[in-house]
VOZAZA-289814 format. One record per atom (N, C-alpha, C): x, y, z. Coordinates in pm, whole numbers, plus 50000, padded with zeros to 5 digits. Layout:
N
XYZ...
This chain:
125
308076991194254305776998594312306537009294307305627019994314305907033694295304607037294396304417049694446303757054094539303277071394466302267068594501301277074194448301937094394542302487100894451302457116194487301337123294634300147117394621298867124794568298537118794741298037106894707297267098794801298147086994850299467085094764299707077294911299807058894867299087061694800298767044994751299767037194671300227028694686301217024794622300867011894501301457015894405301227015694258301937006894187301656996194118303126985594035303826996093898304596988593938305327000793825304446998893715304086993993648304106995193517302337004693505302027006193623300317018093600301137030593520300357035393481300337051693431299367056893500298467055893611297727059993713297637055993763297357064593921296967056194052295457047494081295897035394088294287027294183293977032994251293967040694366293137050694429292897065694422293157070794373293167086094320293147090494159293697084194091294117083393924295097100993888295457093994030296457108193938297087100993886297987106893734299047101493646300507097693717301157086793730302327091393746303797088593676303787100793680305137097893531305867106593649306897105693625308407114793785308537127293683307507126993600307817143993552306357153993502305377146993606303817156293601304387158893753304067171793758303647178393902303037169294007303357168194084301827153594250301017164594220300767179494253298987184294268298267185194142298097186294040297417191393869298057178393808299497177493831299297165493727300337169093564300107187993592300757189893440302567184593459302697180393327304377183293268304697190393331306287188593398307157198593484308717189093428309477198293412311137196193318311677196693513312547189093441313777185593615314317193693651314207207693565315187221993636314067225193712312717227593682311447233093790311777234093917311277247193959311477245194104309887248994127309107252893999307927251794064306567251093952305727243493955304507240993814304027251893768304097246193610304087264993565302477266493528301117258793584300027250293570299387259993729300237253293824299487255893981300267257894081301177264794014301797270794126303037260794267302427255394222302977240994346304577234594332305027238594519306807238194437306467219894442307607216894317308557204694289308807196794358308327188694445308307173694487308367180394666307587190494682306987194794797305667186394844305257179694820303667172794819304217154194928304297153694961303917139695092303177134895139302147137195086300097129095120300627114095177300087113595319300887091895344299367095395349297947100795432297267094995496295667100595418295247097595290294087105195284292857103395358292667095495442291727093595559291687106495634293027114495662292867124495768292237140395674292067138895541291427146695496290287153195558289597170395534288517174395515287767180895443286767180095434286157186695335286107204095354286317207795202286507224695253285527228395192285647220095009284157232194972283117213794866282017223594910280797204994858281467216394669281057203994626281307208294449279907208394438279637194994430278037181594373278907179194211280517179994205280557175594052280447160194039280377149593952280227140793837281407139993720282237128693848283147133993796283677121593654283957128493589284737122893441285397111993431286207098493470287047091093509288177097493375287737105493269288727103193169289727117393163289357126693247290087135193296291027135093432291917145593386292057145793565291837156893628290747164093790290747166093843292367175593911291817186893964292257189494100291767214094096292787219494209292117228194251293117232894148292747243994148293817254493993294297261794120295367273494106295927283294138294657294794189294177295794134293267307694189291977297494289292367285894332291337275094421289617273294344290217274194222288747265294095288917249094108288057238694094287807231894059288257227793884289407231293783289847224593715289847208993654290107204693546289917189893517291077190293384291367182393384292657186493235292597170593188292417170392968292087160792989293637163792826294707158992834295197160492750295977174792726296007190292640296237198692674294137203692700293767202992660292097207592692292437214092847292167222092922291747224393027290437233193051290127226693163288707238893187287997241393323287407247093349286917252593523285877251493484285187237793607284577231593646283607238893730284647240093877283407247193959284757257294023283297276893985284607281694102283937281794217284837280594303284897277394454286227287194536286907295094425287697297894487287947298194642288497283194681289107280094749290217288494803291007297494962291817303395033292627295395026294217287794934294957276694953295727282495107296267277895191296637273595300298317267795338299237273795277300527264995275300537253295375301417245295306301217232295398300447227895394299727224495327298547217095295297957217895163297547206895148297797196494968296007200094940295737201194886293877201294829294537195994713292777190394673292367175294616290687176594578290317161694457289197164694462288897153494502288437148894594287897132594666287157129694569286327114494593285827103794578284467109994526284317120894625282687125594567282587139394526283657141394449283617156494350284077166694453284127166294609284147178894657285537187794654285917195994726287357198894722287797195094908288517192094903289557185695013290467192895051290957193395211292647191295186293367184695345294157184495311295497176595396296317182895434296517180895545297787188195605299017183495567300157184195445301987181395440302497168195538303217158495498304197152995588305037163795629305617160995771306847169895749308257160595668
């Protein structure tokens, strides 16, 4: 069993994606945006997330910080980029889908919830 670094859902080891939030479950991917990272990286080159920092346990404690109205395509991975906008990625193709300009607060993780809105949750210590 493998725990998703974004939502805390416990997945079968054979799963490539989390069955709860759709995040790619590969040890060498950023837990915030899904970007491929090297074992020696300290920060993600895509979103600036500190590697290994996110420890979300209960997504139900999250709060919506920006309503976007995005209709999510399940073939893409959605994330809040380094400028606080909603971006999506599929393979090497990346694009901004909503310019929201969220100012990220240290100690919180930001993600796109099932309604397509930006939500945040305080990281576990």
